[in-house]
PDB file of N, CA, C and O in Angstrom:
ATOM      1  N   MET A   1     105.148  87.304  99.618  1.00  0.00           N
ATOM      2  CA  MET A   1     105.324  87.473 101.050  1.00  0.00           C
ATOM      3  C   MET A   1     105.261  86.110 101.727  1.00  0.00           C
ATOM      4  O   MET A   1     104.718  85.147 101.186  1.00  0.00           O
ATOM      5  N   ASN A   2     105.821  86.060 102.903  1.00  0.00           N
ATOM      6  CA  ASN A   2     105.771  84.866 103.735  1.00  0.00           C
ATOM      7  C   ASN A   2     104.883  85.142 104.942  1.00  0.00           C
ATOM      8  O   ASN A   2     104.728  86.298 105.336  1.00  0.00           O
ATOM      9  N   PRO A   3     104.298  84.105 105.536  1.00  0.00           N
ATOM     10  CA  PRO A   3     103.452  84.318 106.716  1.00  0.00           C
ATOM     11  C   PRO A   3     104.185  84.994 107.879  1.00  0.00           C
ATOM     12  O   PRO A   3     103.559  85.693 108.675  1.00  0.00           O
ATOM     13  N   ASP A   4     105.494  84.795 107.983  1.00  0.00           N
ATOM     14  CA  ASP A   4     106.229  85.418 109.090  1.00  0.00           C
ATOM     15  C   ASP A   4     106.494  86.902 108.852  1.00  0.00           C
ATOM     16  O   ASP A   4     107.069  87.562 109.717  1.00  0.00           O
ATOM     17  N   GLN A   5     106.091  87.445 107.701  1.00  0.00           N
ATOM     18  CA  GLN A   5     106.237  88.868 107.416  1.00  0.00           C
ATOM     19  C   GLN A   5     104.965  89.644 107.736  1.00  0.00           C
ATOM     20  O   GLN A   5     104.906  90.853 107.511  1.00  0.00           O
ATOM     21  N   VAL A   6     103.937  88.956 108.263  1.00  0.00           N
ATOM     22  CA  VAL A   6     102.654  89.585 108.582  1.00  0.00           C
ATOM     23  C   VAL A   6     102.327  89.332 110.047  1.00  0.00           C
ATOM     24  O   VAL A   6     102.480  88.215 110.541  1.00  0.00           O
ATOM     25  N   ASP A   7     101.870  90.384 110.745  1.00  0.00           N
ATOM     26  CA  ASP A   7     101.424  90.257 112.137  1.00  0.00           C
ATOM     27  C   ASP A   7      99.947  90.602 112.210  1.00  0.00           C
ATOM     28  O   ASP A   7      99.501  91.582 111.614  1.00  0.00           O
ATOM     29  N   VAL A   8      99.188  89.796 112.942  1.00  0.00           N
ATOM     30  CA  VAL A   8      97.764  90.053 113.173  1.00  0.00           C
ATOM     31  C   VAL A   8      97.572  90.126 114.678  1.00  0.00           C
ATOM     32  O   VAL A   8      97.912  89.189 115.400  1.00  0.00           O
ATOM     33  N   GLU A   9      97.020  91.255 115.155  1.00  0.00           N
ATOM     34  CA  GLU A   9      96.832  91.464 116.592  1.00  0.00           C
ATOM     35  C   GLU A   9      95.437  92.028 116.852  1.00  0.00           C
ATOM     36  O   GLU A   9      94.868  92.725 116.012  1.00  0.00           O
ATOM     37  N   LEU A  10      94.905  91.717 118.013  1.00  0.00           N
ATOM     38  CA  LEU A  10      93.655  92.307 118.478  1.00  0.00           C
ATOM     39  C   LEU A  10      94.009  93.292 119.579  1.00  0.00           C
ATOM     40  O   LEU A  10      94.527  92.904 120.627  1.00  0.00           O
ATOM     41  N   ARG A  11      93.724  94.581 119.337  1.00  0.00           N
ATOM     42  CA  ARG A  11      94.050  95.631 120.312  1.00  0.00           C
ATOM     43  C   ARG A  11      92.811  96.471 120.578  1.00  0.00           C
ATOM     44  O   ARG A  11      92.316  97.150 119.678  1.00  0.00           O
ATOM     45  N   HIS A  12      92.318  96.432 121.776  1.00  0.00           N
ATOM     46  CA  HIS A  12      91.211  97.293 122.208  1.00  0.00           C
ATOM     47  C   HIS A  12      90.045  97.285 121.224  1.00  0.00           C
ATOM     48  O   HIS A  12      89.518  98.341 120.872  1.00  0.00           O
ATOM     49  N   GLY A  13      89.640  96.089 120.780  1.00  0.00           N
ATOM     50  CA  GLY A  13      88.502  95.970 119.882  1.00  0.00           C
ATOM     51  C   GLY A  13      88.815  96.254 118.423  1.00  0.00           C
ATOM     52  O   GLY A  13      87.898  96.379 117.612  1.00  0.00           O
ATOM     53  N   GLU A  14      90.090  96.359 118.073  1.00  0.00           N
ATOM     54  CA  GLU A  14      90.489  96.597 116.691  1.00  0.00           C
ATOM     55  C   GLU A  14      91.424  95.479 116.238  1.00  0.00           C
ATOM     56  O   GLU A  14      92.276  95.022 117.000  1.00  0.00           O
ATOM     57  N   LEU A  15      91.258  95.049 115.004  1.00  0.00           N
ATOM     58  CA  LEU A  15      92.121  94.040 114.418  1.00  0.00           C
ATOM     59  C   LEU A  15      93.217  94.763 113.638  1.00  0.00           C
ATOM     60  O   LEU A  15      92.921  95.465 112.671  1.00  0.00           O
ATOM     61  N   TRP A  16      94.477  94.601 114.044  1.00  0.00           N
ATOM     62  CA  TRP A  16      95.615  95.266 113.412  1.00  0.00           C
ATOM     63  C   TRP A  16      96.346  94.245 112.544  1.00  0.00           C
ATOM     64  O   TRP A  16      96.762  93.188 113.017  1.00  0.00           O
ATOM     65  N   ILE A  17      96.493  94.583 111.271  1.00  0.00           N
ATOM     66  CA  ILE A  17      97.237  93.744 110.336  1.00  0.00           C
ATOM     67  C   ILE A  17      98.426  94.582 109.862  1.00  0.00           C
ATOM     68  O   ILE A  17      98.242  95.593 109.183  1.00  0.00           O
ATOM     69  N   THR A  18      99.629  94.172 110.212  1.00  0.00           N
ATOM     70  CA  THR A  18     100.827  94.927 109.858  1.00  0.00           C
ATOM     71  C   THR A  18     101.848  93.990 109.227  1.00  0.00           C
ATOM     72  O   THR A  18     101.814  92.778 109.440  1.00  0.00           O
ATOM     73  N   GLY A  19     102.736  94.558 108.466  1.00  0.00           N
ATOM     74  CA  GLY A  19     103.785  93.761 107.844  1.00  0.00           C
ATOM     75  C   GLY A  19     104.658  94.611 106.958  1.00  0.00           C
ATOM     76  O   GLY A  19     104.585  95.840 106.961  1.00  0.00           O
ATOM     77  N   GLU A  20     105.486  93.924 106.201  1.00  0.00           N
ATOM     78  CA  GLU A  20     106.378  94.620 105.279  1.00  0.00           C
ATOM     79  C   GLU A  20     106.569  93.764 104.036  1.00  0.00           C
ATOM     80  O   GLU A  20     106.976  92.604 104.110  1.00  0.00           O
ATOM     81  N   ARG A  21     106.264  94.368 102.893  1.00  0.00           N
ATOM     82  CA  ARG A  21     106.497  93.701 101.619  1.00  0.00           C
ATOM     83  C   ARG A  21     107.949  93.925 101.225  1.00  0.00           C
ATOM     84  O   ARG A  21     108.423  95.061 101.213  1.00  0.00           O
ATOM     85  N   PRO A  22     108.656  92.849 100.903  1.00  0.00           N
ATOM     86  CA  PRO A  22     110.054  93.032 100.503  1.00  0.00           C
ATOM     87  C   PRO A  22     110.149  93.682  99.122  1.00  0.00           C
ATOM     88  O   PRO A  22     109.265  93.510  98.283  1.00  0.00           O
ATOM     89  N   THR A  23     111.213  94.418  98.902  1.00  0.00           N
ATOM     90  CA  THR A  23     111.462  95.008  97.593  1.00  0.00           C
ATOM     91  C   THR A  23     111.864  93.889  96.640  1.00  0.00           C
ATOM     92  O   THR A  23     112.774  93.118  96.944  1.00  0.00           O
ATOM     93  N   PRO A  24     111.192  93.789  95.482  1.00  0.00           N
ATOM     94  CA  PRO A  24     111.544  92.706  94.563  1.00  0.00           C
ATOM     95  C   PRO A  24     112.973  92.867  94.047  1.00  0.00           C
ATOM     96  O   PRO A  24     113.458  93.981  93.851  1.00  0.00           O
ATOM     97  N   ALA A  25     113.620  91.753  93.836  1.00  0.00           N
ATOM     98  CA  ALA A  25     114.999  91.783  93.339  1.00  0.00           C
ATOM     99  C   ALA A  25     115.019  92.332  91.916  1.00  0.00           C
ATOM    100  O   ALA A  25     114.160  92.008  91.097  1.00  0.00           O
ATOM    101  N   GLU A  26     115.999  93.155  91.646  1.00  0.00           N
ATOM    102  CA  GLU A  26     116.145  93.720  90.300  1.00  0.00           C
ATOM    103  C   GLU A  26     116.579  92.617  89.344  1.00  0.00           C
ATOM    104  O   GLU A  26     117.459  91.815  89.658  1.00  0.00           O
ATOM    105  N   GLN A  27     115.960  92.589  88.193  1.00  0.00           N
ATOM    106  CA  GLN A  27     116.280  91.592  87.175  1.00  0.00           C
ATOM    107  C   GLN A  27     117.180  92.223  86.117  1.00  0.00           C
ATOM    108  O   GLN A  27     116.922  93.336  85.658  1.00  0.00           O
ATOM    109  N   GLU A  28     118.196  91.536  85.747  1.00  0.00           N
ATOM    110  CA  GLU A  28     119.130  92.024  84.731  1.00  0.00           C
ATOM    111  C   GLU A  28     118.401  92.226  83.402  1.00  0.00           C
ATOM    112  O   GLU A  28     117.785  91.298  82.877  1.00  0.00           O
ATOM    113  N   GLY A  29     118.474  93.432  82.868  1.00  0.00           N
ATOM    114  CA  GLY A  29     117.864  93.717  81.579  1.00  0.00           C
ATOM    115  C   GLY A  29     116.396  94.116  81.642  1.00  0.00           C
ATOM    116  O   GLY A  29     115.807  94.410  80.602  1.00  0.00           O
ATOM    117  N   TRP A  30     115.779  94.136  82.831  1.00  0.00           N
ATOM    118  CA  TRP A  30     114.376  94.512  82.954  1.00  0.00           C
ATOM    119  C   TRP A  30     114.268  96.004  83.219  1.00  0.00           C
ATOM    120  O   TRP A  30     115.110  96.580  83.908  1.00  0.00           O
ATOM    121  N   THR A  31     113.237  96.628  82.673  1.00  0.00           N
ATOM    122  CA  THR A  31     112.943  98.023  82.941  1.00  0.00           C
ATOM    123  C   THR A  31     111.541  98.105  83.514  1.00  0.00           C
ATOM    124  O   THR A  31     110.588  97.628  82.897  1.00  0.00           O
ATOM    125  N   TRP A  32     111.407  98.708  84.691  1.00  0.00           N
ATOM    126  CA  TRP A  32     110.101  98.826  85.327  1.00  0.00           C
ATOM    127  C   TRP A  32     109.468 100.162  84.926  1.00  0.00           C
ATOM    128  O   TRP A  32     110.069 101.223  85.096  1.00  0.00           O
ATOM    129  N   HIS A  33     108.262 100.093  84.398  1.00  0.00           N
ATOM    130  CA  HIS A  33     107.514 101.307  84.090  1.00  0.00           C
ATOM    131  C   HIS A  33     106.505 101.601  85.195  1.00  0.00           C
ATOM    132  O   HIS A  33     106.191 102.757  85.480  1.00  0.00           O
ATOM    133  N   ARG A  34     106.008 100.539  85.806  1.00  0.00           N
ATOM    134  CA  ARG A  34     105.025 100.693  86.878  1.00  0.00           C
ATOM    135  C   ARG A  34     104.969  99.403  87.690  1.00  0.00           C
ATOM    136  O   ARG A  34     105.050  98.306  87.137  1.00  0.00           O
ATOM    137  N   ARG A  35     104.831  99.544  88.994  1.00  0.00           N
ATOM    138  CA  ARG A  35     104.672  98.384  89.877  1.00  0.00           C
ATOM    139  C   ARG A  35     103.324  98.503  90.564  1.00  0.00           C
ATOM    140  O   ARG A  35     103.025  99.522  91.186  1.00  0.00           O
ATOM    141  N   GLU A  36     102.516  97.467  90.453  1.00  0.00           N
ATOM    142  CA  GLU A  36     101.167  97.485  91.032  1.00  0.00           C
ATOM    143  C   GLU A  36     101.193  97.298  92.550  1.00  0.00           C
ATOM    144  O   GLU A  36     100.381  97.895  93.257  1.00  0.00           O
ATOM    145  N   CYS A  37     102.093  96.497  93.046  1.00  0.00           N
ATOM    146  CA  CYS A  37     102.168  96.233  94.487  1.00  0.00           C
ATOM    147  C   CYS A  37     103.417  96.895  95.051  1.00  0.00           C
ATOM    148  O   CYS A  37     104.523  96.387  94.863  1.00  0.00           O
ATOM    149  N   PRO A  38     103.258  98.005  95.731  1.00  0.00           N
ATOM    150  CA  PRO A  38     104.440  98.685  96.261  1.00  0.00           C
ATOM    151  C   PRO A  38     105.089  97.885  97.386  1.00  0.00           C
ATOM    152  O   PRO A  38     104.429  97.116  98.085  1.00  0.00           O
ATOM    153  N   ALA A  39     106.374  98.081  97.542  1.00  0.00           N
ATOM    154  CA  ALA A  39     107.113  97.430  98.620  1.00  0.00           C
ATOM    155  C   ALA A  39     107.129  98.358  99.825  1.00  0.00           C
ATOM    156  O   ALA A  39     106.864  99.554  99.705  1.00  0.00           O
ATOM    157  N   GLY A  40     107.443  97.796 100.985  1.00  0.00           N
ATOM    158  CA  GLY A  40     107.558  98.593 102.195  1.00  0.00           C
ATOM    159  C   GLY A  40     106.575  98.166 103.264  1.00  0.00           C
ATOM    160  O   GLY A  40     105.882  97.158 103.127  1.00  0.00           O
ATOM    161  N   LYS A  41     106.524  98.946 104.331  1.00  0.00           N
ATOM    162  CA  LYS A  41     105.661  98.637 105.470  1.00  0.00           C
ATOM    163  C   LYS A  41     104.206  98.978 105.158  1.00  0.00           C
ATOM    164  O   LYS A  41     103.918  99.904 104.400  1.00  0.00           O
ATOM    165  N   PHE A  42     103.294  98.209 105.760  1.00  0.00           N
ATOM    166  CA  PHE A  42     101.868  98.491 105.622  1.00  0.00           C
ATOM    167  C   PHE A  42     101.160  98.195 106.941  1.00  0.00           C
ATOM    168  O   PHE A  42     101.655  97.444 107.781  1.00  0.00           O
ATOM    169  N   ARG A  43      99.978  98.815 107.098  1.00  0.00           N
ATOM    170  CA  ARG A  43      99.157  98.578 108.290  1.00  0.00           C
ATOM    171  C   ARG A  43      97.699  98.805 107.914  1.00  0.00           C
ATOM    172  O   ARG A  43      97.364  99.795 107.264  1.00  0.00           O
ATOM    173  N   ARG A  44      96.845  97.893 108.321  1.00  0.00           N
ATOM    174  CA  ARG A  44      95.405  98.038 108.160  1.00  0.00           C
ATOM    175  C   ARG A  44      94.787  97.807 109.530  1.00  0.00           C
ATOM    176  O   ARG A  44      95.159  96.880 110.250  1.00  0.00           O
ATOM    177  N   ILE A  45      93.838  98.666 109.877  1.00  0.00           N
ATOM    178  CA  ILE A  45      93.155  98.534 111.166  1.00  0.00           C
ATOM    179  C   ILE A  45      91.673  98.399 110.891  1.00  0.00           C
ATOM    180  O   ILE A  45      91.083  99.234 110.205  1.00  0.00           O
ATOM    181  N   VAL A  46      91.063  97.337 111.431  1.00  0.00           N
ATOM    182  CA  VAL A  46      89.637  97.085 111.252  1.00  0.00           C
ATOM    183  C   VAL A  46      88.979  97.101 112.623  1.00  0.00           C
ATOM    184  O   VAL A  46      89.324  96.305 113.495  1.00  0.00           O
ATOM    185  N   ARG A  47      88.031  98.013 112.808  1.00  0.00           N
ATOM    186  CA  ARG A  47      87.315  98.090 114.085  1.00  0.00           C
ATOM    187  C   ARG A  47      86.281  96.961 114.133  1.00  0.00           C
ATOM    188  O   ARG A  47      85.497  96.786 113.199  1.00  0.00           O
ATOM    189  N   LEU A  48      86.289  96.208 115.217  1.00  0.00           N
ATOM    190  CA  LEU A  48      85.360  95.096 115.397  1.00  0.00           C
ATOM    191  C   LEU A  48      84.273  95.479 116.397  1.00  0.00           C
ATOM    192  O   LEU A  48      84.464  96.356 117.239  1.00  0.00           O
ATOM    193  N   SER A  49      83.148  94.816 116.288  1.00  0.00           N
ATOM    194  CA  SER A  49      82.090  95.066 117.265  1.00  0.00           C
ATOM    195  C   SER A  49      82.447  94.362 118.574  1.00  0.00           C
ATOM    196  O   SER A  49      83.420  93.611 118.642  1.00  0.00           O
ATOM    197  N   GLU A  50      81.669  94.607 119.580  1.00  0.00           N
ATOM    198  CA  GLU A  50      81.930  93.992 120.888  1.00  0.00           C
ATOM    199  C   GLU A  50      81.449  92.551 120.945  1.00  0.00           C
ATOM    200  O   GLU A  50      81.686  91.850 121.929  1.00  0.00           O
ATOM    201  N   ASP A  51      80.773  92.110 119.888  1.00  0.00           N
ATOM    202  CA  ASP A  51      80.173  90.777 119.865  1.00  0.00           C
ATOM    203  C   ASP A  51      81.094  89.697 119.301  1.00  0.00           C
ATOM    204  O   ASP A  51      80.608  88.656 118.857  1.00  0.00           O
ATOM    205  N   VAL A  52      82.399  89.915 119.309  1.00  0.00           N
ATOM    206  CA  VAL A  52      83.336  88.934 118.766  1.00  0.00           C
ATOM    207  C   VAL A  52      83.869  88.014 119.846  1.00  0.00           C
ATOM    208  O   VAL A  52      84.005  88.402 121.007  1.00  0.00           O
ATOM    209  N   ASP A  53      84.167  86.789 119.444  1.00  0.00           N
ATOM    210  CA  ASP A  53      84.770  85.817 120.339  1.00  0.00           C
ATOM    211  C   ASP A  53      86.283  85.922 120.152  1.00  0.00           C
ATOM    212  O   ASP A  53      86.851  85.234 119.304  1.00  0.00           O
ATOM    213  N   ALA A  54      86.928  86.765 120.927  1.00  0.00           N
ATOM    214  CA  ALA A  54      88.350  87.076 120.764  1.00  0.00           C
ATOM    215  C   ALA A  54      89.244  85.851 120.938  1.00  0.00           C
ATOM    216  O   ALA A  54      90.336  85.802 120.372  1.00  0.00           O
ATOM    217  N   GLU A  55      88.804  84.876 121.699  1.00  0.00           N
ATOM    218  CA  GLU A  55      89.616  83.680 121.949  1.00  0.00           C
ATOM    219  C   GLU A  55      89.689  82.765 120.733  1.00  0.00           C
ATOM    220  O   GLU A  55      90.579  81.918 120.656  1.00  0.00           O
ATOM    221  N   HIS A  56      88.784  82.916 119.795  1.00  0.00           N
ATOM    222  CA  HIS A  56      88.737  81.996 118.648  1.00  0.00           C
ATOM    223  C   HIS A  56      88.991  82.679 117.306  1.00  0.00           C
ATOM    224  O   HIS A  56      88.614  82.137 116.267  1.00  0.00           O
ATOM    225  N   ILE A  57      89.621  83.853 117.300  1.00  0.00           N
ATOM    226  CA  ILE A  57      90.004  84.494 116.044  1.00  0.00           C
ATOM    227  C   ILE A  57      91.135  83.674 115.437  1.00  0.00           C
ATOM    228  O   ILE A  57      92.072  83.276 116.129  1.00  0.00           O
ATOM    229  N   ASP A  58      91.033  83.428 114.127  1.00  0.00           N
ATOM    230  CA  ASP A  58      91.998  82.574 113.451  1.00  0.00           C
ATOM    231  C   ASP A  58      92.536  83.292 112.218  1.00  0.00           C
ATOM    232  O   ASP A  58      91.776  83.947 111.505  1.00  0.00           O
ATOM    233  N   ALA A  59      93.827  83.177 111.963  1.00  0.00           N
ATOM    234  CA  ALA A  59      94.444  83.760 110.766  1.00  0.00           C
ATOM    235  C   ALA A  59      95.239  82.675 110.063  1.00  0.00           C
ATOM    236  O   ALA A  59      95.997  81.937 110.693  1.00  0.00           O
ATOM    237  N   GLU A  60      95.060  82.584 108.748  1.00  0.00           N
ATOM    238  CA  GLU A  60      95.751  81.570 107.957  1.00  0.00           C
ATOM    239  C   GLU A  60      96.234  82.209 106.656  1.00  0.00           C
ATOM    240  O   GLU A  60      95.485  82.930 105.997  1.00  0.00           O
ATOM    241  N   TYR A  61      97.468  81.948 106.298  1.00  0.00           N
ATOM    242  CA  TYR A  61      98.045  82.455 105.058  1.00  0.00           C
ATOM    243  C   TYR A  61      98.096  81.285 104.087  1.00  0.00           C
ATOM    244  O   TYR A  61      98.809  80.308 104.311  1.00  0.00           O
ATOM    245  N   ARG A  62      97.329  81.396 103.003  1.00  0.00           N
ATOM    246  CA  ARG A  62      97.199  80.281 102.075  1.00  0.00           C
ATOM    247  C   ARG A  62      97.204  80.803 100.639  1.00  0.00           C
ATOM    248  O   ARG A  62      96.417  81.685 100.296  1.00  0.00           O
ATOM    249  N   ASP A  63      98.079  80.269  99.810  1.00  0.00           N
ATOM    250  CA  ASP A  63      98.168  80.623  98.391  1.00  0.00           C
ATOM    251  C   ASP A  63      98.325  82.130  98.168  1.00  0.00           C
ATOM    252  O   ASP A  63      97.737  82.684  97.239  1.00  0.00           O
ATOM    253  N   GLY A  64      99.111  82.788  99.011  1.00  0.00           N
ATOM    254  CA  GLY A  64      99.360  84.211  98.850  1.00  0.00           C
ATOM    255  C   GLY A  64      98.266  85.115  99.382  1.00  0.00           C
ATOM    256  O   GLY A  64      98.316  86.327  99.171  1.00  0.00           O
ATOM    257  N   THR A  65      97.267  84.548 100.074  1.00  0.00           N
ATOM    258  CA  THR A  65      96.149  85.325 100.603  1.00  0.00           C
ATOM    259  C   THR A  65      96.027  85.092 102.108  1.00  0.00           C
ATOM    260  O   THR A  65      96.107  83.958 102.579  1.00  0.00           O
ATOM    261  N   LEU A  66      95.834  86.172 102.848  1.00  0.00           N
ATOM    262  CA  LEU A  66      95.632  86.075 104.290  1.00  0.00           C
ATOM    263  C   LEU A  66      94.141  85.930 104.566  1.00  0.00           C
ATOM    264  O   LEU A  66      93.352  86.797 104.186  1.00  0.00           O
ATOM    265  N   HIS A  67      93.752  84.848 105.220  1.00  0.00           N
ATOM    266  CA  HIS A  67      92.354  84.586 105.580  1.00  0.00           C
ATOM    267  C   HIS A  67      92.222  84.755 107.093  1.00  0.00           C
ATOM    268  O   HIS A  67      92.915  84.084 107.859  1.00  0.00           O
ATOM    269  N   ILE A  68      91.334  85.650 107.522  1.00  0.00           N
ATOM    270  CA  ILE A  68      91.107  85.883 108.951  1.00  0.00           C
ATOM    271  C   ILE A  68      89.657  85.571 109.259  1.00  0.00           C
ATOM    272  O   ILE A  68      88.752  86.093 108.609  1.00  0.00           O
ATOM    273  N   THR A  69      89.435  84.717 110.253  1.00  0.00           N
ATOM    274  CA  THR A  69      88.094  84.340 110.683  1.00  0.00           C
ATOM    275  C   THR A  69      87.846  84.947 112.049  1.00  0.00           C
ATOM    276  O   THR A  69      88.600  84.708 112.992  1.00  0.00           O
ATOM    277  N   VAL A  70      86.773  85.744 112.153  1.00  0.00           N
ATOM    278  CA  VAL A  70      86.415  86.398 113.409  1.00  0.00           C
ATOM    279  C   VAL A  70      85.000  85.947 113.771  1.00  0.00           C
ATOM    280  O   VAL A  70      84.030  86.517 113.274  1.00  0.00           O
ATOM    281  N   PRO A  71      84.868  84.933 114.628  1.00  0.00           N
ATOM    282  CA  PRO A  71      83.533  84.435 114.974  1.00  0.00           C
ATOM    283  C   PRO A  71      82.820  85.341 115.976  1.00  0.00           C
ATOM    284  O   PRO A  71      83.449  86.056 116.756  1.00  0.00           O
ATOM    285  N   LYS A  72      81.496  85.289 115.932  1.00  0.00           N
ATOM    286  CA  LYS A  72      80.690  86.007 116.923  1.00  0.00           C
ATOM    287  C   LYS A  72      80.706  85.239 118.232  1.00  0.00           C
ATOM    288  O   LYS A  72      80.896  84.023 118.250  1.00  0.00           O
ATOM    289  N   SER A  73      80.505  85.953 119.320  1.00  0.00           N
ATOM    290  CA  SER A  73      80.399  85.281 120.610  1.00  0.00           C
ATOM    291  C   SER A  73      79.039  84.586 120.687  1.00  0.00           C
ATOM    292  O   SER A  73      78.113  84.937 119.956  1.00  0.00           O
ATOM    293  N   GLU A  74      78.930  83.619 121.560  1.00  0.00           N
ATOM    294  CA  GLU A  74      77.674  82.872 121.697  1.00  0.00           C
ATOM    295  C   GLU A  74      76.518  83.785 122.069  1.00  0.00           C
ATOM    296  O   GLU A  74      75.398  83.583 121.601  1.00  0.00           O
ATOM    297  N   SER A  75      76.771  84.785 122.903  1.00  0.00           N
ATOM    298  CA  SER A  75      75.697  85.679 123.329  1.00  0.00           C
ATOM    299  C   SER A  75      75.208  86.575 122.194  1.00  0.00           C
ATOM    300  O   SER A  75      74.096  87.100 122.262  1.00  0.00           O
ATOM    301  N   ALA A  76      76.020  86.758 121.153  1.00  0.00           N
ATOM    302  CA  ALA A  76      75.641  87.637 120.045  1.00  0.00           C
ATOM    303  C   ALA A  76      74.902  86.900 118.934  1.00  0.00           C
ATOM    304  O   ALA A  76      74.282  87.531 118.078  1.00  0.00           O
ATOM    305  N   LYS A  77      74.962  85.575 118.940  1.00  0.00           N
ATOM    306  CA  LYS A  77      74.318  84.810 117.880  1.00  0.00           C
ATOM    307  C   LYS A  77      72.800  84.847 118.038  1.00  0.00           C
ATOM    308  O   LYS A  77      72.270  84.849 119.150  1.00  0.00           O
ATOM    309  N   THR A  78      72.126  84.875 116.908  1.00  0.00           N
ATOM    310  CA  THR A  78      70.671  84.925 116.914  1.00  0.00           C
ATOM    311  C   THR A  78      70.105  83.587 117.381  1.00  0.00           C
ATOM    312  O   THR A  78      70.554  82.523 116.954  1.00  0.00           O
ATOM    313  N   LYS A  79      69.131  83.659 118.250  1.00  0.00           N
ATOM    314  CA  LYS A  79      68.488  82.447 118.752  1.00  0.00           C
ATOM    315  C   LYS A  79      67.041  82.467 118.296  1.00  0.00           C
ATOM    316  O   LYS A  79      66.312  83.426 118.548  1.00  0.00           O
ATOM    317  N   ARG A  80      66.636  81.414 117.632  1.00  0.00           N
ATOM    318  CA  ARG A  80      65.265  81.319 117.150  1.00  0.00           C
ATOM    319  C   ARG A  80      64.368  80.837 118.288  1.00  0.00           C
ATOM    320  O   ARG A  80      64.684  79.875 118.988  1.00  0.00           O
ATOM    321  N   ILE A  81      63.265  81.516 118.450  1.00  0.00           N
ATOM    322  CA  ILE A  81      62.320  81.180 119.525  1.00  0.00           C
ATOM    323  C   ILE A  81      61.047  80.670 118.876  1.00  0.00           C
ATOM    324  O   ILE A  81      60.477  81.320 117.999  1.00  0.00           O
ATOM    325  N   THR A  82      60.612  79.513 119.312  1.00  0.00           N
ATOM    326  CA  THR A  82      59.399  78.915 118.762  1.00  0.00           C
ATOM    327  C   THR A  82      58.164  79.591 119.372  1.00  0.00           C
ATOM    328  O   THR A  82      58.077  79.793 120.583  1.00  0.00           O
ATOM    329  N   VAL A  83      57.224  79.930 118.503  1.00  0.00           N
ATOM    330  CA  VAL A  83      55.990  80.557 118.959  1.00  0.00           C
ATOM    331  C   VAL A  83      54.996  79.442 119.247  1.00  0.00           C
ATOM    332  O   VAL A  83      54.722  78.604 118.387  1.00  0.00           O
ATOM    333  N   LYS A  84      54.451  79.438 120.479  1.00  0.00           N
ATOM    334  CA  LYS A  84      53.510  78.395 120.889  1.00  0.00           C
ATOM    335  C   LYS A  84      52.094  78.843 120.577  1.00  0.00           C
ATOM    336  O   LYS A  84      51.765  80.028 120.647  1.00  0.00           O
ATOM    337  N   ALA A  85      51.261  77.864 120.231  1.00  0.00           N
ATOM    338  CA  ALA A  85      49.853  78.167 119.916  1.00  0.00           C
ATOM    339  C   ALA A  85      48.991  78.025 121.147  1.00  0.00           C
ATOM    340  O   ALA A  85      47.780  78.239 121.081  1.00  0.00           O
TER     341      ALA A  85
END
């Protein structure tokens, strides 16, 4: 797949990953008994919490793998409080 065949969108607190795998070209003399990765359209929806920083979500396609980074918002990050004696 190519990066332009995949769409990543944030819709109402859900991360939508959609795309289409192309049908592999038929090879002369090859017989397929089974294909592990089916061709065609696909969609995955991941519900996110409200604590995400939507402005800094990043998606990168590298070495055949889609990497998506969803950072927490500053208000959701844990803050350590020092206990005074």
